[in-house]
N, C-alpha and C positions, 0 to 999 in steps of 0.2 A: 191220658198219658199214664204210663206205667213205669215203675222203677224196675230195671233188669238186674242190676247188681250194685254193690257198694264196695269200694276199695279204700282201705286206710293208706295214707301216704306219710312217709317219714322223710324229713329233710336231713340230708347229709352230703358233705363234699367228698366222703370216702365210701363210694359205692362198693368197692371191692370187699369191704368188711362185711357187707350183707351176705355175700356168697357163702362164707364159712358158716355163719349163724343159720341163715334161712334155707340154703341149698344143701350144704355138706352135712350139717348136723340134723336139722329138722326134716330134710328130705323133700323140700318143695322143688318144683321144676322152675327153671328160668323160662318164663313165658315171653318176655320182651326185653330187649336191650337197645335203648335209643342213644346210648353214650352218656347222656345227662340223667337217665332214668333207667332203672331195672325193675321189672315186675316178676315176682315169684308167686307160685300158686300150685294148684293141682291141675295138670293138663286134662284130666278126665272129668273134673268138676269145677267149672269156671267161677263158681261163687266163692271159692277159697283163693283170695288174692291179697297181696300187699305190695306196694311200690315204695322204692327208696329213690329219692330225687335230689339232684343238686339245685334244680329250679323247676318251675312248673311248665317249661317249654315256651318257646317264642318270647323268652326273656321275662316271663311272669314269675311271680312269687310262688313258692311251693304251696299247693292247697293242702288243707288238713284231710279232706275226704274227696274222693271222686265218686260221683253217682251217675251211672249210665241209665238213660231213659230211652223210651221208644220215640219220643217227639221232643227234641230240644227246644224248638221254637215255641211250642205250647208251654213248656216249662218256663222259658224266658218271659213270656207274656204274663203268666200267672205270678211270677216273682216280681216283675216290674209293676204290675197293677196292685200288688199287695205292698208295694213300697219297700221291698228289701233292697239293700245296697248292691247294685251291680258293679263289680270291680273290673271286669274285662269281658269283651265280646258283646254279642256272639261273633264267633270267627270260625272259618273252616281252616283247619290246620294241615300242614303238609304230611302228617303221619296218618291221615284218614279219619279224623273226627271233626265234628262240629260241636263247639262248646262255648260256655260262658262261665264266669266266676261270680259268685254271690256270697255275701256274708249272711250266715244264719243268725238266729236271735241271740246266740251266745258269743258272737264275734268270730266264729270259725269260718275260714275261707273254704268254700265248697265249689268244686269243679263239676258242673253239670254238663254231661256230654252224651253224644250218640255217634255211633260209627256210621260213616258215609258209605 
């Protein structure tokens, strides 16, 4: 299993405020808008990304980080057998990802995902 990218997530109920700061001033592109979540980054270099979220999707808590991997089921088994706290999933989501939530050793909620 390999990590493909890591995205920082910011919890906020005021997604519109992110547009001025991240898009208008810093010049990042709006890469995704799900209504409850917006992702900004460089459309030419996908490793530069940041998401602002009202929730984590499917009614879940906003994760601190999202980590895209090439095999989410392998990552899930490694986390489970290492006795890390699985908080959600694994689940196939309507926006085209398979994911689960796990707590890292510092208590941060991490969304581990792969695109379907």
